[in-house]
N, C-alpha and C positions, 0 to 999 in steps of 0.2 A: 770499134768494128768487131762483129762477131766472127768467130773462127769457123771457116768452112774447110773441113779436113780434105775434101776432094779438090778444092781449089788450091790449097796449100801444096798438096801432093803434086798436082799438075804443074804448078809454078816451080816447085823444087826439081821435078824431072826435067823440065825445059832448061833450067839453069845448069843442071848437072850435065846434060847433053852438050851444052856450050863450053863445058870445062871449068865452070866456076867452082871454087872450093866450097865444101859444106859449111865451113865457118862463115864465109862471106854470105852464103845463101841464108843461113840462120839469122845473121845480124840484120840483113835486109828485110826478111819476112817478119822477124820479131818486132822490128820497128813499125812495120805496117799493121800487123795483126795483134801484137802484144799477147802472144800465146805461150811463151816460155817453154815449159816442159813438153807441152803438146806438139809444138812446132819442132822442137829438138828431136822428139821421137819419130815424127814423120820423116824428117830429113835423114836421121840415122838409119832408117829402114831402106833407104835408097842407095844402091851401090854407086860409088863415084865413077866417073869416066876413066880416071887413072887406075883405079882398082880393077875395073873390068878389063882394061888393056893388060895390066900386069898379070892377072890370073886367068887370062883367056885360055891358055893351054889346059890348065887344070879344070876349068869350067867345061871345056869341050870333052875332056876325058870323063868327067862326071856324067855328062849327057850320054856318051857312048856306053859307059858301064851300066847306066840305068837301062838303056835299050837292050844291051846284052842280057841283063838280068830279066827283063820282061820276056825275051825270047826263051831263056832257060826255064822261067816259070811256066810259060805256055807249054813247053815240051814236057815238063813234069806235072802239068795239070794242077798247079798250085794257084787256084783262082783268088784266094784271099791275099796272097802275095802280090798278085797282079793289081788288085784293087788298091793296095797301098803304094805300089811302085808307079803306076800310070800317072797319078797326080804329080808325083815328084818330077816326072819328065816335063810336065807343063810348067811347074814352078821354076825348074832350071832353065827352060827355054825362054821364059819371060823374066828371068833375073829376079825372082822373088826370094832373095837370099835369106830372109828371116825365117823361111820354112825349110831351109836345107837341113836343119838338125833332125827333122822328122825322117830323113833318109835312113837313119839308124833302124827304124822299124821295118822299112823295106829291106834293109840288109839282114835283119833277123829272119824275115820270112824267106830270104834266100839261103840262110844257113840251114834251115830244117831240111829242105830237099837235098842239100849238099851232104849233110850228115847221113841222111837216108841212103844216098848213093854210095857213100863210103862203107856203110854197114852192109849193103847189098853186095859190094865188091868183096867183102870179107868172106862171103859164102863161097863154097867151091863152085867154080865155073871155069870154062876154057880160058886160056891165056889172053887171047885177043880181046874177048869180051870183058874180061877182068880189067885189063889196062884201060879200055874205053870208059867203063863205068867209073873206075878210079879217077881218071882224068876229069871226067864230068863233075864228079864230087869235089875234087880239088878246085876246079874252075868256079863252081858255085860259091865255095867258101872264100876264095880269093877275091872274087868280084863283090861279094857281100861285105867283107871287111873293108875293102877299099872304098865302097860307096859310103859306108857309115863314117869312115875317117874323113873322106872328102867333104861330106855334108857338113860336119862340124867345122872343119878347117876353112872351107870356103865361106861359111857363114861368118866366122870371126874375122876373116880378111876382107870380105866385100862390104860388110856393114859393121865396122868396129863400134864399140860403145863410146858414147861421149863421156866427158868428164864434167862433173858438177863441182863448181867452186863458189865460195862466197867471197865477194869483192867489197871492199870498203869504199864508200863514196860519200860525198856531201850533198844533202838535198837542197832544195831552194831556200830554205830557212838557214842553212849552214850547219845543221845537225849531222853528225856522222851516223851512217846507216850501212847495213849490209844488203847486197842484192845477190841473187843467184845468177851465176854466169855459167854457160855451157860451152865447153871447148871440144872441138872435133879433131880426131887424130890425123885425118887425111886432108 
């Protein structure tokens, strides 16, 4: 049977929603489609129901921080940063965790206006305005670093890598052979 990536992804998503472990899903789909690495990669890219529940608070925080960064970028008129950050909100809302690492680029685009605000606050200005500009700069930097950290952290926790092992088995003739086996952490 040929491997249809969309069909495998759909089947994997349905089984994950039912709470089936990734290992059980892999074994079932690999028996049906005989895809090995391709099937393992598709399953690995899907966050498990248990991981989504466990990291729900951090995931919501990630979405909120991305939204705050968009607002700050709109206020600072950093349109290139908006172009990078807006898709991250979509990826986070749809649980496409394999793209979360790209949040570091959105975070970098948030750093530039933050540093600019800090440099502007260093210039002589009245006290209230100085404090407001300084706080906005610090907020930019804090939100940007947190987004970059959460992007990598959530990616590693929601879609952990599988482990490849070679397992010894006897074939139909009785010869000892090795086969590639994939183990999932969750």
